DSSP file (Angstrom, degrees, kcal/mol; ACC not computed):
  #  RESIDUE AA STRUCTURE BP1 BP2  ACC     N-H-->O    O-->H-N    N-H-->O    O-->H-N    TCO  KAPPA ALPHA  PHI   PSI    X-CA   Y-CA   Z-CA
    1    1 A M              0   0    0      0, 0.0     2,-0.5     0, 0.0     0, 0.0   0.000 360.0 360.0 360.0 117.0 -111.5 -128.6 -142.4
    2    2 A S        -     0   0    0      2,-0.0     2,-0.5     0, 0.0     0, 0.0  -0.871 360.0-158.4-110.0 135.8 -110.2 -125.3 -141.1
    3    3 A M        -     0   0    0     -2,-0.5     2,-0.6     2,-0.0     0, 0.0  -0.920   2.9-160.1-110.2 130.9 -112.5 -122.4 -140.3
    4    4 A T        -     0   0    0     -2,-0.5     2,-0.5     2,-0.0    -2,-0.0  -0.938   6.8-158.3-109.9 127.9 -111.2 -119.0 -140.2
    5    5 A S        -     0   0    0     -2,-0.6     2,-0.6     2,-0.0    -2,-0.0  -0.875   5.1-148.5-105.8 136.4 -113.2 -116.5 -138.3
    6    6 A T        -     0   0    0     -2,-0.5     2,-0.5     2,-0.0    -2,-0.0  -0.887   9.4-156.5-103.2 127.8 -112.8 -112.8 -139.0
    7    7 A T        -     0   0    0     -2,-0.6     3,-0.0     3,-0.0    -2,-0.0  -0.889  11.3-137.3-105.7 130.5 -113.3 -110.5 -136.1
    8    8 A L        -     0   0    0     -2,-0.5     2,-0.1     1,-0.1    -2,-0.0  -0.625  30.6-103.7 -81.9 141.0 -114.3 -107.0 -136.8
    9    9 A P        -     0   0    0      0, 0.0    -1,-0.1     0, 0.0     3,-0.1  -0.421  37.4-115.8 -65.2 139.0 -112.5 -104.4 -134.7
   10   10 A Q        -     0   0    0     -2,-0.1     2,-0.1     1,-0.1    -3,-0.0  -0.532  33.6-106.1 -74.1 138.0 -114.7 -103.0 -132.0
   11   11 A P        -     0   0    0      0, 0.0     2,-0.6     0, 0.0    -1,-0.1  -0.386  33.1-117.4 -64.7 142.8 -115.5  -99.3 -132.3
   12   12 A V        -     0   0    0     -2,-0.1     3,-0.0    -3,-0.1     0, 0.0  -0.711  27.5-149.4 -83.4 121.7 -113.6  -97.1 -129.9
   13   13 A R        -     0   0    0     -2,-0.6     2,-0.2     1,-0.0    -3,-0.0  -0.738  21.7-111.3 -91.7 138.0 -116.0  -95.4 -127.6
   14   14 A P        -     0   0    0      0, 0.0     2,-0.2     0, 0.0    -1,-0.0  -0.474  36.9-119.8 -66.2 135.2 -115.1  -92.0 -126.3
   15   15 A S        -     0   0    0     -2,-0.2     2,-0.2     1,-0.1     3,-0.1  -0.505  22.1-124.6 -77.6 144.3 -114.4  -92.2 -122.6
   16   16 A L        -     0   0    0     -2,-0.2     5,-0.1     1,-0.1    -1,-0.1  -0.492  34.1 -95.4 -81.4 156.6 -116.5  -90.1 -120.3
   17   17 A R    >   -     0   0    0      3,-0.3     3,-1.8    -2,-0.2    -1,-0.1  -0.138  46.8 -91.8 -64.6 171.6 -114.8  -87.8 -117.9
   18   18 A K  T 3  S+     0   0    0      1,-0.3    -1,-0.1    -3,-0.1     3,-0.1   0.750 124.9  58.8 -63.7 -24.2 -114.2  -89.0 -114.4
   19   19 A D  T 3  S-     0   0    0      1,-0.2     4,-0.4     2,-0.1     3,-0.3   0.612 103.8-140.1 -82.1 -10.6 -117.5  -87.7 -113.1
   20   20 A G    <>  -     0   0    0     -3,-1.8     4,-1.7     1,-0.2    -3,-0.3  -0.339  40.8 -34.7  90.6-167.5 -119.4  -89.8 -115.6
   21   21 A L  H  > S+     0   0    0      1,-0.2     4,-2.5     2,-0.2    -1,-0.2   0.846 129.3  57.8 -65.5 -38.4 -122.5  -89.3 -117.7
   22   22 A I  H  > S+     0   0    0     -3,-0.3     4,-2.0     1,-0.2    -1,-0.2   0.877 107.5  48.8 -63.9 -36.3 -124.4  -87.0 -115.3
   23   23 A S  H  > S+     0   0    0     -4,-0.4     4,-2.4    -3,-0.3    -1,-0.2   0.895 109.5  52.0 -69.2 -39.1 -121.5  -84.6 -115.3
   24   24 A L  H  X S+     0   0    0     -4,-1.7     4,-2.1     1,-0.2    -2,-0.2   0.922 109.6  49.9 -60.7 -43.8 -121.3  -84.6 -119.0
   25   25 A W  H  X S+     0   0    0     -4,-2.5     4,-2.7     1,-0.2     5,-0.2   0.909 110.1  51.0 -61.5 -42.5 -125.0  -83.8 -119.2
   26   26 A G  H  X S+     0   0    0     -4,-2.0     4,-2.5     1,-0.2    -1,-0.2   0.896 109.5  49.3 -63.3 -40.9 -124.6  -80.9 -116.7
   27   27 A R  H  < S+     0   0    0     -4,-2.4    -1,-0.2     1,-0.2    -2,-0.2   0.872 114.2  46.0 -67.4 -35.5 -121.8  -79.4 -118.7
   28   28 A L  H  < S+     0   0    0     -4,-2.1     3,-0.3    -5,-0.2    -2,-0.2   0.900 116.1  44.1 -72.9 -40.0 -123.8  -79.6 -121.9
   29   29 A R  H  < S+     0   0    0     -4,-2.7     2,-0.8     1,-0.3    -2,-0.2   0.901 119.4  41.0 -72.3 -40.4 -127.0  -78.2 -120.4
   30   30 A Y     <  +     0   0    0     -4,-2.5    -1,-0.3    -5,-0.2     6,-0.2  -0.783  65.7 165.2-111.1  87.0 -125.3  -75.4 -118.4
   31   31 A R        +     0   0    0     -2,-0.8    -1,-0.2    -3,-0.3    -2,-0.1   0.747  53.6  85.0 -80.0 -22.7 -122.7  -74.0 -120.8
   32   32 A Q  S  > S-     0   0    0     -3,-0.2     4,-2.3     1,-0.1     5,-0.2  -0.638  83.0-131.4 -76.5 136.5 -122.1  -70.8 -118.9
   33   33 A P  H  > S+     0   0    0      0, 0.0     4,-2.6     0, 0.0     5,-0.2   0.869 105.2  52.4 -57.3 -38.6 -119.6  -71.4 -116.1
   34   34 A E  H  > S+     0   0    0      1,-0.2     4,-2.2     2,-0.2     5,-0.2   0.918 110.3  47.4 -65.6 -41.7 -121.7  -69.8 -113.4
   35   35 A A  H  > S+     0   0    0      2,-0.2     4,-2.3     1,-0.2    -1,-0.2   0.894 113.4  48.2 -66.3 -39.5 -124.8  -71.9 -114.3
   36   36 A Y  H  X S+     0   0    0     -4,-2.3     4,-2.7     2,-0.2    -2,-0.2   0.910 110.9  50.6 -67.6 -41.2 -122.7  -75.1 -114.3
   37   37 A D  H  X S+     0   0    0     -4,-2.6     4,-2.3    -5,-0.2    -2,-0.2   0.899 111.4  48.8 -62.9 -40.0 -121.1  -74.2 -110.9
   38   38 A T  H  X S+     0   0    0     -4,-2.2     4,-2.4     2,-0.2    -2,-0.2   0.925 112.9  47.1 -64.1 -45.1 -124.5  -73.6 -109.4
   39   39 A W  H  X S+     0   0    0     -4,-2.3     4,-2.4     1,-0.2    -2,-0.2   0.907 112.1  50.6 -62.6 -41.7 -125.8  -76.9 -110.8
   40   40 A L  H  X S+     0   0    0     -4,-2.7     4,-2.4     1,-0.2    -1,-0.2   0.891 110.2  49.6 -64.7 -40.0 -122.7  -78.7 -109.5
   41   41 A Q  H  X S+     0   0    0     -4,-2.3     4,-2.6     2,-0.2    -1,-0.2   0.919 111.0  49.1 -65.6 -43.0 -123.1  -77.2 -106.0
   42   42 A E  H  X S+     0   0    0     -4,-2.4     4,-2.1     2,-0.2    -2,-0.2   0.907 111.8  49.5 -62.0 -41.3 -126.8  -78.2 -105.9
   43   43 A R  H  X S+     0   0    0     -4,-2.4     4,-2.3     2,-0.2    -2,-0.2   0.917 111.5  48.7 -63.7 -43.2 -125.9  -81.7 -107.0
   44   44 A D  H  X S+     0   0    0     -4,-2.4     4,-2.7     1,-0.2    -2,-0.2   0.908 110.3  50.4 -63.9 -42.2 -123.2  -81.9 -104.3
   45   45 A M  H  X S+     0   0    0     -4,-2.6     4,-2.5     1,-0.2    -1,-0.2   0.888 110.7  50.3 -63.8 -37.9 -125.5  -80.6 -101.6
   46   46 A T  H  X S+     0   0    0     -4,-2.1     4,-2.5     2,-0.2    -2,-0.2   0.914 112.2  46.8 -65.1 -42.8 -128.2  -83.2 -102.6
   47   47 A I  H  X S+     0   0    0     -4,-2.3     4,-2.2     2,-0.2    -2,-0.2   0.907 112.9  49.1 -66.9 -41.6 -125.6  -86.0 -102.5
   48   48 A I  H  X S+     0   0    0     -4,-2.7     4,-2.4     2,-0.2    -2,-0.2   0.930 112.7  47.9 -63.1 -45.2 -124.2  -84.9  -99.1
   49   49 A T  H  X S+     0   0    0     -4,-2.5     4,-1.8     1,-0.2    -2,-0.2   0.924 111.7  49.7 -61.5 -44.7 -127.8  -84.7  -97.7
   50   50 A A  H  X S+     0   0    0     -4,-2.5     4,-0.5     1,-0.2    -1,-0.2   0.878 111.1  49.9 -62.8 -37.5 -128.7  -88.1  -99.0
   51   51 A T  H >< S+     0   0    0     -4,-2.2     3,-1.1     1,-0.2     4,-0.3   0.917 110.7  48.6 -67.6 -42.6 -125.5  -89.6  -97.5
   52   52 A L  H >< S+     0   0    0     -4,-2.4     3,-1.5     1,-0.2    -1,-0.2   0.793  99.4  67.8 -68.2 -26.8 -126.2  -88.0  -94.1
   53   53 A M  H 3< S+     0   0    0     -4,-1.8    -1,-0.2     1,-0.3    -2,-0.2   0.736  89.0  66.8 -64.9 -20.3 -129.8  -89.3  -94.2
   54   54 A R  T << S+     0   0    0     -3,-1.1    -1,-0.3    -4,-0.5    -2,-0.2   0.715  85.6  90.3 -71.7 -20.0 -128.3  -92.8  -93.9
   55   55 A L  S <  S-     0   0    0     -3,-1.5     2,-0.1    -4,-0.3    -3,-0.0  -0.384  84.4-110.1 -75.5 155.0 -127.1  -92.0  -90.4
   56   56 A S     >  -     0   0    0      1,-0.1     4,-2.4    -2,-0.1     5,-0.2  -0.340  30.2-106.6 -76.7 166.2 -129.2  -92.7  -87.4
   57   57 A E  H  > S+     0   0    0      1,-0.2     4,-2.5     2,-0.2     5,-0.1   0.886 121.7  54.3 -61.1 -38.8 -130.7  -89.8  -85.4
   58   58 A R  H  > S+     0   0    0      2,-0.2     4,-1.4     1,-0.2    -1,-0.2   0.913 109.0  47.5 -61.5 -43.8 -128.2  -90.5  -82.6
   59   59 A Q  H  > S+     0   0    0      1,-0.2     4,-0.8     2,-0.2    -2,-0.2   0.902 112.4  49.0 -66.0 -40.5 -125.3  -90.3  -85.0
   60   60 A L  H ><>S+     0   0    0     -4,-2.4     5,-2.8     1,-0.2     3,-0.9   0.887 105.9  57.6 -65.2 -37.7 -126.6  -87.0  -86.5
   61   61 A N  H ><5S+     0   0    0     -4,-2.5     3,-1.2     1,-0.3    -1,-0.2   0.846  99.2  59.4 -61.4 -33.2 -127.1  -85.6  -83.0
   62   62 A R  H 3<5S+     0   0    0     -4,-1.4    -1,-0.3     1,-0.3    -2,-0.2   0.796 107.8  46.1 -64.6 -26.6 -123.4  -86.1  -82.4
   63   63 A L  T <<5S-     0   0    0     -3,-0.9    -1,-0.3    -4,-0.8    -2,-0.2   0.436 123.2-106.8 -92.0  -1.0 -122.7  -83.8  -85.4
   64   64 A G  T < 5S+     0   0    0     -3,-1.2     2,-0.2    -4,-0.4    -3,-0.2   0.761  84.0 113.5  80.8  26.0 -125.3  -81.3  -84.1
   65   65 A M      < -     0   0    0     -5,-2.8     2,-0.3    -8,-0.1    -1,-0.3  -0.744  47.8-157.1-124.7 171.4 -127.8  -82.2  -86.8
   66   66 A S        -     0   0    0     -2,-0.2     3,-0.5    -3,-0.1     7,-0.2  -0.984  29.5-121.5-146.2 151.7 -131.2  -83.8  -87.0
   67   67 A H  S >  S+     0   0    0     -2,-0.3     3,-0.8     1,-0.2     4,-0.3   0.848 112.1  59.5 -60.9 -33.3 -133.2  -85.7  -89.7
   68   68 A M  T 3  S+     0   0    0      1,-0.2    -1,-0.2     2,-0.1     3,-0.1   0.830 120.3  24.2 -67.2 -31.6 -136.0  -83.1  -89.3
   69   69 A T  T 3> S+     0   0    0     -3,-0.5     4,-2.7     1,-0.1    -1,-0.2   0.048  84.5 123.0-120.8  25.4 -133.7  -80.2  -90.3
   70   70 A L  H <> S+     0   0    0     -3,-0.8     4,-2.6     1,-0.2     5,-0.2   0.891  73.6  50.4 -61.0 -44.0 -131.0  -82.0  -92.2
   71   71 A A  H  > S+     0   0    0     -4,-0.3     4,-2.0     1,-0.2    -1,-0.2   0.913 114.5  45.1 -61.9 -41.6 -131.3  -80.0  -95.5
   72   72 A L  H  > S+     0   0    0      2,-0.2     4,-2.6     1,-0.2    -1,-0.2   0.881 111.6  53.4 -67.9 -37.9 -131.1  -76.7  -93.5
   73   73 A D  H  X S+     0   0    0     -4,-2.7     4,-2.3     2,-0.2    -2,-0.2   0.906 109.9  47.1 -63.5 -41.8 -128.2  -78.1  -91.5
   74   74 A V  H  X S+     0   0    0     -4,-2.6     4,-2.3     2,-0.2    -1,-0.2   0.903 112.4  49.8 -67.0 -41.2 -126.2  -79.0  -94.6
   75   75 A E  H  X S+     0   0    0     -4,-2.0     4,-2.3    -5,-0.2    -2,-0.2   0.916 111.8  48.4 -62.7 -42.8 -126.9  -75.6  -96.2
   76   76 A D  H  X S+     0   0    0     -4,-2.6     4,-2.4     1,-0.2    -2,-0.2   0.897 110.2  52.1 -63.6 -40.5 -125.8  -73.9  -93.0
   77   77 A L  H  X S+     0   0    0     -4,-2.3     4,-2.1     1,-0.2    -2,-0.2   0.903 110.2  48.1 -62.3 -41.9 -122.6  -76.0  -93.0
   78   78 A A  H  X S+     0   0    0     -4,-2.3     4,-2.3     2,-0.2    -2,-0.2   0.901 111.5  49.9 -65.8 -41.7 -121.8  -75.1  -96.6
   79   79 A L  H  X S+     0   0    0     -4,-2.3     4,-2.5     1,-0.2    -2,-0.2   0.899 110.7  49.9 -64.4 -40.2 -122.4  -71.4  -95.9
   80   80 A R  H  X S+     0   0    0     -4,-2.4     4,-2.8     2,-0.2    -1,-0.2   0.900 109.8  51.0 -64.6 -39.8 -120.1  -71.5  -92.8
   81   81 A A  H  X S+     0   0    0     -4,-2.1     4,-2.2     2,-0.2    -2,-0.2   0.908 111.4  47.8 -63.8 -41.8 -117.4  -73.3  -94.9
   82   82 A Q  H  X S+     0   0    0     -4,-2.3     4,-2.2     2,-0.2    -2,-0.2   0.919 113.2  48.0 -64.2 -43.1 -117.6  -70.5  -97.6
   83   83 A R  H  X S+     0   0    0     -4,-2.5     4,-2.5     1,-0.2    -2,-0.2   0.925 112.2  48.8 -64.0 -44.5 -117.5  -67.8  -94.9
   84   84 A D  H  X S+     0   0    0     -4,-2.8     4,-2.6     1,-0.2    -1,-0.2   0.887 111.0  50.6 -63.4 -38.6 -114.5  -69.4  -93.2
   85   85 A A  H  X S+     0   0    0     -4,-2.2     4,-2.1     2,-0.2    -1,-0.2   0.902 111.1  48.7 -65.2 -40.2 -112.7  -69.8  -96.5
   86   86 A R  H  X S+     0   0    0     -4,-2.2     4,-2.1     2,-0.2    -2,-0.2   0.919 113.0  47.0 -65.3 -43.7 -113.3  -66.2  -97.3
   87   87 A I  H  X S+     0   0    0     -4,-2.5     4,-2.5     1,-0.2    -2,-0.2   0.913 111.5  51.3 -64.6 -42.9 -112.0  -65.0  -93.9
   88   88 A S  H  X S+     0   0    0     -4,-2.6     4,-2.5     1,-0.2    -1,-0.2   0.900 109.5  50.5 -61.2 -40.6 -109.0  -67.2  -94.2
   89   89 A K  H  X S+     0   0    0     -4,-2.1     4,-2.1     2,-0.2    -1,-0.2   0.916 111.1  48.5 -63.7 -43.0 -108.2  -65.8  -97.6
   90   90 A E  H  X S+     0   0    0     -4,-2.1     4,-2.0     2,-0.2    -2,-0.2   0.900 111.6  49.4 -64.6 -40.7 -108.5  -62.2  -96.3
   91   91 A V  H  X S+     0   0    0     -4,-2.5     4,-2.5     1,-0.2     5,-0.2   0.922 110.5  50.2 -65.0 -43.5 -106.2  -63.0  -93.3
   92   92 A L  H  X S+     0   0    0     -4,-2.5     4,-2.3     1,-0.2    -1,-0.2   0.883 109.0  52.1 -62.7 -37.5 -103.6  -64.6  -95.5
   93   93 A E  H  X S+     0   0    0     -4,-2.1     4,-0.8     2,-0.2    -1,-0.2   0.897 111.1  47.6 -64.3 -39.4 -103.7  -61.5  -97.8
   94   94 A L  H  < S+     0   0    0     -4,-2.0     3,-0.4     1,-0.2    -2,-0.2   0.912 113.5  46.9 -67.3 -41.9 -103.1  -59.3  -94.8
   95   95 A V  H  < S+     0   0    0     -4,-2.5    -2,-0.2     1,-0.2    -1,-0.2   0.861 110.7  51.8 -69.8 -35.3 -100.3  -61.4  -93.4
   96   96 A Q  H  < S+     0   0    0     -4,-2.3    -1,-0.2    -5,-0.2    -2,-0.2   0.653  86.8 103.2 -77.1 -14.2  -98.5  -61.6  -96.8
   97   97 A D     <  -     0   0    0     -4,-0.8     6,-0.1    -3,-0.4    -3,-0.0  -0.465  69.7-142.5 -67.9 139.3  -98.7  -57.8  -97.2
   98   98 A D        +     0   0    0     -2,-0.1    -1,-0.1     4,-0.1    -4,-0.0   0.616  69.5 104.3 -80.9 -12.6  -95.2  -56.3  -96.5
   99   99 A A    >>  -     0   0    0      1,-0.1     4,-0.8    -5,-0.1     3,-0.7  -0.529  69.5-140.3 -73.0 132.8  -96.6  -53.2  -94.8
  100  100 A P  H 3> S+     0   0    0      0, 0.0     4,-1.4     0, 0.0     3,-0.3   0.781  97.6  65.6 -64.4 -26.7  -96.2  -53.3  -91.0
  101  101 A E  H 3> S+     0   0    0      1,-0.2     4,-1.8     2,-0.2     5,-0.1   0.882  96.8  55.2 -63.3 -36.0  -99.7  -51.8  -90.5
  102  102 A S  H <> S+     0   0    0     -3,-0.7     4,-2.4     1,-0.2    -1,-0.2   0.826 102.3  56.5 -68.5 -29.9 -101.4  -54.8  -92.0
  103  103 A H  H  X S+     0   0    0     -4,-0.8     4,-1.9    -3,-0.3    -1,-0.2   0.887 106.8  49.6 -67.0 -38.1  -99.6  -57.1  -89.5
  104  104 A A  H  X S+     0   0    0     -4,-1.4     4,-1.1     2,-0.2    -2,-0.2   0.892 111.3  49.2 -67.0 -38.9 -101.0  -55.1  -86.6
  105  105 A I  H  < S+     0   0    0     -4,-1.8     3,-0.5     1,-0.2    -2,-0.2   0.922 111.2  49.1 -66.1 -43.4 -104.5  -55.4  -88.1
  106  106 A A  H  < S+     0   0    0     -4,-2.4    -1,-0.2     1,-0.2    -2,-0.2   0.838 106.5  57.1 -65.6 -32.5 -104.2  -59.1  -88.7
  107  107 A A  H  <        0   0    0     -4,-1.9    -1,-0.2     1,-0.3    -2,-0.2   0.804 360.0 360.0 -69.9 -27.3 -103.0  -59.6  -85.1
  108  108 A E     <        0   0    0     -4,-1.1    -1,-0.3    -3,-0.5    -2,-0.2   0.513 360.0 360.0 -68.4 360.0 -106.1  -58.0  -83.8
C-alpha cells in the first residue's frame, strides 16, 4: 500500500529590509524624508541611551557620563559629533579649494 503525499508550495513571504519590521513601520508612517530621518535619529538616541544604561556608574564615569544625566550626555555627544562633522567638512572644502588664500585661512 503506497501513500503519496502532496505538499503544497509554501507561499513566498516578502523579506523585510535589514532593519526589520520597526524600520518598515517608520518608513510607512513618516513618508517625508525629513520626518523619517528625525524619527530614525530619535530611535537611535533611545537605543544608545538604553545600551549605556547597562553600564555601571564607574564605567560611565570613565566616559565622563552619569546615570543621572545620561540622556543629556548622549544628546550632547550627538550634537558635538554633528558640529565636528560640519567643521571637518568646511575645513576639507577650504583645503580642496585651489585658491592660495583659502590655504592660509585653513592653516589659521
